[in-house]
Residue, then its C-alpha position, 0 to 999 in steps of 0.5 A: m788491345k783490339a782482341y780484347c776490346d772487341s770481346k766486350p761489348s762495352l768497350a770500343v778502340a780505334y786507331f791511327y798511324f802517323d806515317f811520314n811516307d803517307t801524306e793521307k796520314q799526316n794530319a789530325a783531320n785524316c786521324v779524326s775521320s778515321l777514328i769516327a769510322q772504326l768508332c761508328s762499326q763498333v756502336v749500335d746506334l749512330p750519333e744523329k749528328l753525325k748522320k747530319l754531318y754526312k748529308e751535308c758533306n754530299d753523302g761523304k763525298q765531300k771532306a767535313a771541317m775539322r770542328d765538326l769532326k771533333a764535335v762528332l768525336e766529342l759525342f763518343a766521349v759521352i756515350e755512357e755504356v762505352d769505353v773508348f780507346i784511342v791509340a795514336d802511334a808515331l805523333d812525330e811522323c806528322p810533320k810540324n809544317a806542311e807545304k802548304l803556306g800557314e799549315e802546322p799539322r802537329k799543332e793542330l794535332l796536339e791542340l786535338i789531343t789537349e781538347i780531347k783530354a779537357w772533355s767532361p765528362s769523357n769515357i775516352h781513353l788515350l794512348l799515344t806513342s811518339r819519339p821524344e820530340p820537344d814540341i810533344r813532350e812540352t804539350l802532352t806531359p802536362l795531360l798525364k796522369t801517369e808517368a810516360i813509359s819510354i820504349q827505348g833502350s837495350q829491351v827494345d833493341s834486343d826485341i829488334e835483334l831477336h826478330i831480325n834473327s828470326q827472319l834471317s833464319t826462317d826466311s827461304k830466301l835469306n836462310n841460305w846466304p852465307g853466315e858472315v853476310k848474315q851477321e852484317i845484315e843483323k848489325t847492321l839493322t839492329a844499329g840502323a833501327n834506333g829502338m824502332 
C-alpha cells in the first residue's frame, strides 16, 4: 500500500501500530501525532494551523492537546488534490483502562475513529485491524460501508505454518537442529500463534 501511494502524488498513506508492550503506542494522541507527522512529509504545503500549533507548543517541545491534534488531522481531510489512507493496526492493543485514574485510552481511540468517519467532506479512508473485542465491534460495525473481513482461520494458520517452516529451514542457526525438534517448534508456535 505504501509503495502504491508513494508512486502516485495524489495519494498519501500513514499508519500506526498499537503495541501492548510499548506505552507510547497505546493511545489516541500519540497515534494522531504520528499520523500527522507522516502526512506532513507527503504534502507540498504544510497547513498554517499546524505551523501555528507547532509554535504554540514551544517549537514542538510540548505535546499538543488532543483537540488541537484532531483539528490539524481534519485539515488533511479536505485537501482536494490528495486522498489520504490511514492504517491503524491492532486496535485491541490499545488498553481499555490506563494506570492513571480516569483514563480510558481505547474509548478515546474509538471516539476519534467515530469522529473521523463523521467528517464531511472527507478524503480520508480508514483501514483498521483488531481482534473482535466487543467494545471495538460495537463501535465500528455501524461505521462500516462494507462487511468486515475476518483474517483469522485456516488460511491464516496455513500462512503462519509456512512462515515458521521457512524460518526453520533457512535460518543458519536453526536449520541444523534435529527434525523432531523442528517439528515440535513448528507445532508449538503454530498452535500458540492463534491467528496472529
